[in-house]
C-alpha positions, 0 to 999 in steps of 0.5 A: 239835197242840202241840209245846211246853209251859209253865207256866200258872196262872189268873186269872178273866176273864169270858166273853162271850155267844154270838152267832148262828152262821154254820153253813151260810153258806158256798156248799156248792160254793164253789171250793176250791184244789186239794189234792195230798194227796187224790184228791177232785174237789170241783168236781164232787161233795163229801161234806157229811155222814157217818153211821157205823154201825160195830163195833169189833172188837177181836179182829181190830183192825178197824172194820166196818159202813157209812158213809152219805154225803150229797153235793152235786154239780153237775147234770152230775156222774156220779161222786164220788171219795172217799179210801181207804187199805187200806179193804175195800169190801163193797158200795156203794149210791147212793140204793136201788141198787147202785152201780158203783165202782172203787179206783184205783191206790195213791199213796204216802202218800195211798191210792187213789181210790175213784170211785163212779157216782152215777146221779143220787143224792145219797146213797151208802151203803158197807159196808166194814171198816177194815185191821188196819194202819190208820195212823189206829188204834192198838189197845192190849192190856190190858198197854199200858193203865193199867186193863189193859183194851183200848183204841182211839183214832185220829189223823186229822190230817193224812190218816190218817182215810181209813184208816177212814172212806171220805170226801173226806179234805181239810181244805177239805171240811167235813163234818157227822157222826153216828155209832153205834159198837158196842163191848165192854160193858165199854168207853166210846166217846167222840168229837169230837162230842155225846155222845147216849147217855152210858151206851150202849144194848143192842147184842147180847150182850156189846156196847153202842152209843154215838151221837154228833152233830156238827152243825157242819161240820168238816174231816174230819181232826177226826173222832176216836174213843177206846174204853176203860175211861173215867171222867169228872170235870168240872172246870167247867160246860162242861169236863171230863176223860175218862181211865182210872180210875186217871189220871183225878183226876190229869187233873182236877187238871192240867186245873182251869183249862180253864174259865178258859182258855175264858173268856180265849179268848172274851174276846179272839176271840169265843164258843166255838161247840162246846157242851162242851170235854172232854179225853181223856187217852190211854195213853202211846202217843199220838203227840203232845202233843195233837190239837184234835179239836172237843169232845174234845181228846185229850191226851198223859199226858206233861203230867201233871207233878203240879204243872200246870207243862205245862198250856199244852198244854191252852191250845194245843189249846183255842186251835185251837177258833178257828184250826184248827177254826172256820176251817181251812187249806184245804190242808196247804201253808197249815197255818201258818193252823192252828198259827201262829194257835194258837200266837199265841193260846196265847201271849195265853192264857198272858199273861193267865193268868200274866203278860207276862214268862212270855209273853216266855220261851215266845217266847224258846224259840220264837225259838231253835227257829225259829233251829235250824230255819232251819239244817235245813229247806229254803228251800221249807220256810222259808216259811209257805206251802209250795211245792214237793211238800208231804208233809201228814205232814211239814209240821210244824216251828218254821216252821209254829208259831213263825214263824207266830206270830212273824209275828202277834206282829210285826203286833201291834207294828206295827198295835197289839194292839187293832187286831189283836185286833179284826180277828181277832175279826171274822176268826173270825166272818166265816170261822166254818166255812170253809176258808182259804188264805194268799192269801185271808187277806192279802187279807182283812187288807189289805182290813180293816187295811191299807186302801191304806196304803202306808207300813203295807204296806211296814212289815208285809212281809206277802208276805215272811212268807208267801212267802219263806224266812227271817225278815224284817227286821221281826222282833224277837228277844224278850227275857226277863228271866227268862232273863238270869242263866241264861248265867252259871249255865251258864258257872260250871258248865262252869268246874267249879262245882257244878250245885247253884249254880243256883237249880233250885228256884225256876226254872219249866219254861222256865227249867230248859229254857233251862238245859239247852238252853244247855249246851255240846253236848259236856261231860265225863263228870264234869260230866254226872254232877254235873248229873244227881245234882244235879237227879235228871234221869234220873227228874224228873217233867217230861218236857219237862225230862227229854227235854232232859236225855236229849238232852244224855246221848245226844249225849255217849254218856253210858252211866250214863244209858243205862237212863233213855233206855231207860225213857223210850222204852219208857214213852211214844211221843210223836213229839216226844220219840221221833224226836229221841232215836232219831236222836241215838242213831243219830249217837252211834256203835256204843253209841248205834246198838246201843241204838237197834236193840235197843231199837226191836225190843222196843218198836216194837209200843208205838208209834203207827203214825205214830211207827213210820213216822218211826223206821223211817226213822230206825232203819236195820238194822245 
């Protein structure tokens, strides 16, 4: 997933030829670390393949049908434990026989264990349906979509897929899958898998079925689905955009450089191993910037700025095709192995496409985010490897993303870029389609790069980065010359000068963000009025910049921008934007609290359940 976006243009870099796949190289019963976010006991029995045959019931807002699971188990294994959250189980069969099963007590945040007696079987079939309030699924009414037709999308990360699929919902238990999905005849289904029936096939009156296949083993949180009135536009030989018809052309324009991004990433880290790379632009209620579902990244429409200024969102999600999807954190306490690596690769793609200075500006913004996080995140959460009680849904911060990327940039500075690139390419080859832990990564890095060099070990400070809070002393704050003059423009404005004196039209997105983020926290109303009018900040199309402005307005209780705040919170549901603004409103006093409570009562139903859960904790009753 992506939290930050930045400006990219593109150059062409030749792609490398594909090498042999390592699918199936891992021992199917190789030991896994204990995952506190899952009820599964994979040392006894684990899921290897999921086959779904489901119908999407938009009237009841449920999936119903069956899941057939292929498993591998120890010879003496008598049962398998799955994850389940709100599923209604109708019947269970192990092999050809009815199987006994129990649903255990619900644990806060992770559902209940579904324990099934195997009786020697290595395939089980579960008839079930999801609950209408499944946290992975958002069922949209026609009024919530651009095409005025119903829409559904899933969001599985981190542990939400157990609300619509009975499986072992742990990132270390990789699974292949196939699916047959029945939907209303006027809608199209897409999934994070190869589409076998692009136009669907008859499935009864008023319905059609779509079939999919994912032959590469993936962590279960990456099983994803979207259903809606969807059109498709190719932007390259193996890349394209799905979106509602009125959005698809804008999406294709913004994503025009996806093929070139793939070429850059392949040149750095080896072949893209997933076949196609398409994206699905979702309705505005999608809770994240992007979700890296293999073959089909899900994207927020808030990146559609009209000038390709926010398409690093695509670079980030594409980078996950190596870090996260190909080699995956085995447990969520090590999620920096997904997000920190990906943020580093995103920066490398951006540098190749737009130059070193552009990359330095992105790094400088990230450095500021790290410093801010160090003032709010507990010491346990400041480590790359989280310790203590880990909430799989709340372990995303500038530490996970930006400290992780800064660590790799520090390694690059010490060992050299070529040496790190060579190592990372071999790392993705050797551990393709396998889970990874911080401990195993550091051991592998020491074996292949440090090689017993005590002086190099001391300079790298690997254990301090991984296991200690804060930022180790060998980190170097990035310097971006593109930001050099911005403090002067801020100071001149604060002193009473015109906002229009700043070269706003010549700045890129990151420079505009730096300008707004550098403003004093408190500003007089007349200065806020001057700032908004100079750059039309209440309505600016770049949502990253508008967010930074609205945070200034809310923190100052600037009521003339109240309608803009309401529009912003009503028209999109991206958690990165929504949660901080509601939090700032609730901190602002009577005006902000009244606005937050009134607005949230009206728009809560438009947000994804993941965002609802977060805002519910922020917007407390009067």
